[in-house]
VOLOVEX-108428 format. One record per residue: residue number from 1; residue in one letter; x, y, z of N, C-alpha, C, O, CB in turn. Coordinates in steps of 0.02 Angstrom, whole numbers, plus 32768, in hexadecimal, padded with zeros to 4 digits. Glycine has a CB too. Layout:
! residues N
+------+-------+------+------+------+-------+-------+-------+------+------+------+------+------+------+-------+-------+-------+
: fivo : lumvo : n_xx : n_yy : n_zz : ca_xx : ca_yy : ca_zz : c_xx : c_yy : c_zz : o_xx : o_yy : o_zz : cb_xx : cb_yy : cb_zz :
+------+-------+------+------+------+-------+-------+-------+------+------+------+------+------+------+-------+-------+-------+
:  NUM :     A :    X :    Y :    Z :     X :     Y :     Z :    X :    Y :    Z :    X :    Y :    Z :     X :     Y :     Z :
...
+------+-------+------+------+------+-------+-------+-------+------+------+------+------+------+------+-------+-------+-------+
//
This chain:
! residues 67
+------+-------+------+------+------+-------+-------+-------+------+------+------+------+------+------+-------+-------+-------+
: fivo : lumvo : n_xx : n_yy : n_zz : ca_xx : ca_yy : ca_zz : c_xx : c_yy : c_zz : o_xx : o_yy : o_zz : cb_xx : cb_yy : cb_zz :
+------+-------+------+------+------+-------+-------+-------+------+------+------+------+------+------+-------+-------+-------+
:    1 :     M : 0CD7 : 533F : 5B7E :  0CBC :  5304 :  5B5F : 0C99 : 52D6 : 5B91 : 0C76 : 52A7 : 5B7D :  0CF2 :  52DE :  5B3C :
:    2 :     K : 0CA2 : 52E3 : 5BD1 :  0C7F :  52BB :  5C03 : 0C34 : 52C2 : 5BFB : 0C0D : 5296 : 5C0E :  0C95 :  52CF :  5C4A :
:    3 :     K : 0C1F : 52FB : 5BDF :  0BD7 :  5306 :  5BD4 : 0BBC : 52D4 : 5BA2 : 0B84 : 52BC : 5BA9 :  0BCA :  534E :  5BBD :
:    4 :     L : 0BE4 : 52C4 : 5B6E :  0BCF :  5292 :  5B3D : 0BC6 : 524E : 5B5E : 0B98 : 5229 : 5B4D :  0C01 :  528E :  5B04 :
:    5 :     V : 0BF1 : 523D : 5B8C :  0BEB :  51FD :  5BAF : 0BAC : 51FB : 5BD8 : 0B89 : 51C8 : 5BD9 :  0C29 :  51F0 :  5BDC :
:    6 :     K : 0B9C : 5232 : 5BFA :  0B5F :  5235 :  5C22 : 0B21 : 5231 : 5BF6 : 0AF1 : 520D : 5C06 :  0B5E :  5275 :  5C4C :
:    7 :     V : 0B21 : 5257 : 5BBF :  0AE7 :  5256 :  5B91 : 0AE0 : 5211 : 5B72 : 0AA9 : 51F7 : 5B6C :  0AEF :  528C :  5B5A :
:    8 :     G : 0B18 : 51F3 : 5B5D :  0B17 :  51B0 :  5B41 : 0AFD : 517C : 5B72 : 0AD7 : 514F : 5B60 :  0B5C :  519C :  5B29 :
:    9 :     S : 0B11 : 5182 : 5BB1 :  0AF9 :  5155 :  5BE5 : 0AAE : 515C : 5BEF : 0A8A : 512B : 5BF7 :  0B1E :  5161 :  5C27 :
:   10 :     F : 0A97 : 519A : 5BF0 :  0A50 :  51A8 :  5BF9 : 0A27 : 518A : 5BBF : 09F4 : 516A : 5BC9 :  0A43 :  51F4 :  5BFE :
:   11 :     I : 0A3F : 5194 : 5B81 :  0A1D :  5179 :  5B47 : 0A1D : 512D : 5B48 : 09EB : 510D : 5B3A :  0A3D :  5192 :  5B05 :
:   12 :     F : 0A57 : 5110 : 5B5A :  0A5E :  50C7 :  5B5D : 0A2D : 50A8 : 5B90 : 0A0A : 5078 : 5B80 :  0AA5 :  50B4 :  5B6E :
:   13 :     I : 0A2D : 50C4 : 5BCC :  0A00 :  50A9 :  5C00 : 09B7 : 50B3 : 5BEC : 098E : 5087 : 5BF7 :  0A0F :  50CC :  5C44 :
:   14 :     G : 09A7 : 50ED : 5BD0 :  0962 :  50F9 :  5BB9 : 094E : 50C8 : 5B83 : 0915 : 50B1 : 5B82 :  095C :  5140 :  5B9F :
:   15 :     A : 097C : 50B8 : 5B56 :  096E :  5088 :  5B20 : 0962 : 5042 : 5B3C : 0936 : 501E : 5B24 :  09A7 :  5086 :  5AEE :
:   16 :     I : 0988 : 502F : 5B6E :  097E :  4FED :  5B8D : 093A : 4FE9 : 5BAE : 0916 : 4FB8 : 5BA8 :  09B6 :  4FDD :  5BC0 :
:   17 :     I : 0928 : 501E : 5BD2 :  08E6 :  5020 :  5BF3 : 08AE : 501F : 5BBF : 087D : 4FFB : 5BC6 :  08E0 :  505F :  5C1F :
:   18 :     L : 08B6 : 5047 : 5B89 :  0884 :  5047 :  5B53 : 087F : 5003 : 5B33 : 0848 : 4FEC : 5B24 :  0896 :  507C :  5B1E :
:   19 :     N : 08B7 : 4FE1 : 5B29 :  08B6 :  4F9F :  5B0B : 0891 : 4F6D : 5B37 : 086B : 4F44 : 5B1D :  08FD :  4F87 :  5AFE :
:   20 :     I : 089D : 4F6F : 5B78 :  0879 :  4F42 :  5BA5 : 082F : 4F50 : 5BA4 : 0806 : 4F21 : 5BA2 :  0894 :  4F49 :  5BED :
:   21 :     L : 081C : 4F90 : 5BA4 :  07D5 :  4FA2 :  5BA4 : 07B3 : 4F8D : 5B63 : 077C : 4F71 : 5B64 :  07CD :  4FED :  5BAF :
:   22 :     E : 07D3 : 4F9B : 5B2A :  07B3 :  4F8A :  5AEA : 07B1 : 4F3F : 5AE0 : 0782 : 4F25 : 5AC1 :  07D8 :  4FAC :  5AB1 :
:   23 :     T : 07E3 : 4F1B : 5AF8 :  07E2 :  4ED2 :  5AF2 : 07AB : 4EB5 : 5B1D : 0789 : 4E86 : 5B09 :  0826 :  4EB5 :  5B06 :
:   24 :     A : 07A2 : 4ED0 : 5B59 :  076C :  4EB9 :  5B84 : 0728 : 4EC8 : 5B65 : 06F9 : 4EA1 : 5B6B :  0771 :  4ED9 :  5BCA :
:   25 :     Y : 0722 : 4F03 : 5B45 :  06E3 :  4F16 :  5B26 : 06D0 : 4EE8 : 5AEC : 0697 : 4ED2 : 5AE7 :  06E6 :  4F5E :  5B0E :
:   26 :     F : 0700 : 4ED9 : 5AC1 :  06F2 :  4EB0 :  5A86 : 06F6 : 4E65 : 5A94 : 06E5 : 4E3D : 5A69 :  0722 :  4EC2 :  5A4F :
:   27 :     G : 070D : 4E53 : 5ACE :  0717 :  4E0C :  5ADD : 0760 : 4DFB : 5AD4 : 0783 : 4E1A : 5AAC :  06EA :  4DDE :  5AB0 :
:   28 :     W : 0777 : 4DCC : 5AFA :  07BF :  4DBD :  5AFC : 07D2 : 4D90 : 5AC1 : 07E8 : 4D57 : 5ACB :  07D2 :  4D9C :  5B3E :
:   29 :     N : 07C8 : 4DAA : 5A84 :  07D7 :  4D84 :  5A48 : 0821 : 4D89 : 5A36 : 0841 : 4DBD : 5A40 :  07AC :  4D9D :  5A0D :
:   30 :     Q : 083C : 4D52 : 5A1C :  0881 :  4D51 :  5A07 : 088B : 4D7E : 59C9 : 08BC : 4DA2 : 59C5 :  0898 :  4D09 :  59F7 :
:   31 :     I : 085B : 4D7B : 599A :  085D :  4DA5 :  595F : 081D : 4DCE : 595C : 07EB : 4DBB : 597A :  0866 :  4D7A :  591E :
:   32 :     A : 0820 : 4E05 : 5939 :  07E6 :  4E32 :  5935 : 07AC : 4E10 : 5911 : 07B5 : 4DF1 : 58DC :  07F9 :  4E74 :  5911 :
:   33 :     M : 0771 : 4E16 : 592E :  0735 :  4DF7 :  5911 : 0709 : 4E29 : 58EC : 06D9 : 4E16 : 58CB :  070D :  4DD5 :  5947 :
:   34 :     S : 0718 : 4E69 : 58F1 :  06F2 :  4E9C :  58CD : 0720 : 4ED4 : 58B7 : 0759 : 4ED9 : 58CF :  06B9 :  4EB8 :  58FA :
:   35 :     K : 0708 : 4EFE : 588A :  0730 :  4F36 :  5872 : 073D : 4F68 : 58AA : 0773 : 4F86 : 58AD :  070C :  4F5A :  5838 :
:   36 :     Q : 070D : 4F71 : 58D7 :  0716 :  4FA0 :  590F : 074D : 4F87 : 593E : 0777 : 4FAF : 5954 :  06D4 :  4FA8 :  5935 :
:   37 :     E : 074C : 4F48 : 594D :  077F :  4F2C :  5978 : 07C4 : 4F31 : 5958 : 07F5 : 4F42 : 5979 :  076F :  4EE2 :  5989 :
:   38 :     E : 07C7 : 4F24 : 5917 :  0807 :  4F2A :  58F3 : 0820 : 4F73 : 58F4 : 085C : 4F7F : 58FC :  07FE :  4F12 :  58AA :
:   39 :     F : 07F2 : 4FA2 : 58EB :  0804 :  4FE9 :  58ED : 0823 : 4FFB : 5931 : 0858 : 501B : 5933 :  07C7 :  5015 :  58E0 :
:   40 :     W : 0803 : 4FE7 : 5967 :  081C :  4FF8 :  59AA : 085C : 4FD3 : 59BA : 0886 : 4FEC : 59E0 :  07E8 :  4FE9 :  59DE :
:   41 :     D : 0865 : 4F97 : 59A0 :  08A4 :  4F73 :  59A9 : 08DD : 4F9A : 5987 : 0914 : 4FA0 : 59A3 :  08A0 :  4F2C :  598C :
:   42 :     V : 08D0 : 4FB4 : 594B :  0903 :  4FDB :  5927 : 0912 : 501C : 594D : 094C : 5030 : 5952 :  08EB :  4FEA :  58DF :
:   43 :     V : 08DE : 503D : 5966 :  08E8 :  507B :  598C : 0914 : 506E : 59C9 : 0943 : 5093 : 59D6 :  08A4 :  5099 :  59A2 :
:   44 :     C : 0905 : 5039 : 59EE :  092C :  5028 :  5A29 : 0974 : 5018 : 5A17 : 09A3 : 502D : 5A39 :  090D :  4FED :  5A4E :
:   45 :     Q : 097E : 4FF4 : 59E1 :  09C2 :  4FE2 :  59CC : 09E9 : 5021 : 59B7 : 0A24 : 5027 : 59C8 :  09C1 :  4FAF :  5993 :
:   46 :     L : 09C9 : 504F : 5994 :  09EA :  508D :  5981 : 09FD : 50B6 : 59BF : 0A33 : 50D4 : 59C1 :  09BE :  50B6 :  5953 :
:   47 :     L : 09D1 : 50B8 : 59F0 :  09E0 :  50DE :  5A2D : 0A19 : 50BE : 5A54 : 0A43 : 50E1 : 5A6F :  09A2 :  50E2 :  5A59 :
:   48 :     V : 0A19 : 507C : 5A58 :  0A50 :  5059 :  5A7A : 0A92 : 5068 : 5A57 : 0AC4 : 5079 : 5A77 :  0A44 :  500C :  5A7D :
:   49 :     N : 0A93 : 5063 : 5A15 :  0AD0 :  5071 :  59EE : 0AE6 : 50BA : 59F6 : 0B21 : 50C7 : 59FC :  0AC5 :  5061 :  59A5 :
:   50 :     T : 0AB6 : 50E9 : 59F6 :  0AC7 :  512F :  59FF : 0AE5 : 513B : 5A44 : 0B17 : 515E : 5A4A :  0A88 :  515B :  59F5 :
:   51 :     G : 0AC6 : 511F : 5A77 :  0ADF :  5126 :  5ABB : 0B25 : 510A : 5AC2 : 0B51 : 512A : 5AE0 :  0AB1 :  5105 :  5AEC :
:   52 :     C : 0B31 : 50CF : 5AA7 :  0B74 :  50B1 :  5AAA : 0BA6 : 50DB : 5A83 : 0BDE : 50E5 : 5A9B :  0B72 :  5069 :  5A8E :
:   53 :     G : 0B92 : 50F2 : 5A49 :  0BBF :  511C :  5A21 : 0BD3 : 515B : 5A45 : 0C0D : 516F : 5A44 :  0B9F :  512D :  59E0 :
:   54 :     L : 0BA3 : 517C : 5A65 :  0BB3 :  51B9 :  5A89 : 0BE0 : 51AC : 5AC5 : 0C0D : 51D4 : 5AD3 :  0B73 :  51DB :  5AA1 :
:   55 :     M : 0BD5 : 5175 : 5AE6 :  0C01 :  5164 :  5B1F : 0C48 : 5156 : 5B07 : 0C78 : 516B : 5B27 :  0BE6 :  5127 :  5B45 :
:   56 :     I : 0C4F : 5133 : 5ACF :  0C91 :  5124 :  5AB5 : 0CB4 : 5163 : 5A9D : 0CEE : 516F : 5AAE :  0C8D :  50F1 :  5A7B :
:   57 :     V : 0C91 : 518C : 5A77 :  0CAF :  51CA :  5A5D : 0CC2 : 51F8 : 5A97 : 0CF7 : 5217 : 5A97 :  0C7F :  51EE :  5A2D :
:   58 :     G : 0C97 : 51FE : 5AC8 :  0CA5 :  5229 :  5B01 : 0CE1 : 5211 : 5B29 : 0D06 : 5239 : 5B45 :  0C69 :  522D :  5B2E :
:   59 :     D : 0CEA : 51CF : 5B2C :  0D22 :  51B3 :  5B51 : 0D63 : 51B6 : 5B2A : 0D97 : 51C6 : 5B46 :  0D13 :  516B :  5B65 :
:   60 :     V : 0D60 : 51A7 : 5AE9 :  0D9D :  51A5 :  5AC0 : 0DB9 : 51EB : 5AB6 : 0DF5 : 51F5 : 5ABB :  0D8E :  5184 :  5A7C :
:   61 :     F : 0D8D : 521A : 5AA8 :  0DA3 :  525E :  5A9A : 0D9F : 528C : 5AD7 : 0D91 : 52C7 : 5AD1 :  0D7A :  527B :  5A62 :
:   62 :     D : 0DAC : 526E : 5B11 :  0DA9 :  5294 :  5B4F : 0DE1 : 52C7 : 5B53 : 0DD9 : 52FC : 5B71 :  0DAB :  5265 :  5B8B :
:   63 :     G : 0E19 : 52B7 : 5B36 :  0E52 :  52E5 :  5B38 : 0E80 : 52D9 : 5B72 : 0EB8 : 52F2 : 5B73 :  0E3A :  532C :  5B3B :
:   64 :     S : 0E6B : 52B2 : 5BA3 :  0E96 :  52A3 :  5BDC : 0EB9 : 5261 : 5BCF : 0E9F : 5237 : 5BAB :  0E6E :  52A1 :  5C1F :
:   65 :     T : 0EF3 : 525A : 5BEC :  0F17 :  521B :  5BE6 : 0F0F : 51F3 : 5C25 : 0F12 : 520E : 5C5C :  0F62 :  5228 :  5BD7 :
:   66 :     S : 0F04 : 51B4 : 5C1E :  0EFC :  5188 :  5C58 : 0F3A : 515D : 5C5D : 0F42 : 512E : 5C37 :  0EBC :  515E :  5C53 :
:   67 :     K : 0F63 : 516C : 5C8D :  0FA0 :  5144 :  5C98 : 0FA3 : 512E : 5CE0 : 0FD2 : 510D : 5CF4 :  0FE0 :  516C :  5C86 :
+------+-------+------+------+------+-------+-------+-------+------+------+------+------+------+------+-------+-------+-------+
//
């Protein structure tokens, strides 16, 4: 399951980088000003959530006990 943590971390970091790039491209608006910006905001949020989910699942279901 450590592989899930690594994949989740990669997706999470990639999503953060994508979010910074798309926010810089569309302007640093608090809320989306166009449909395209809203679309990319949703894509970034889904990727962040997927990455976090994979990291949590990979860590919780690792099978090892931490004592």
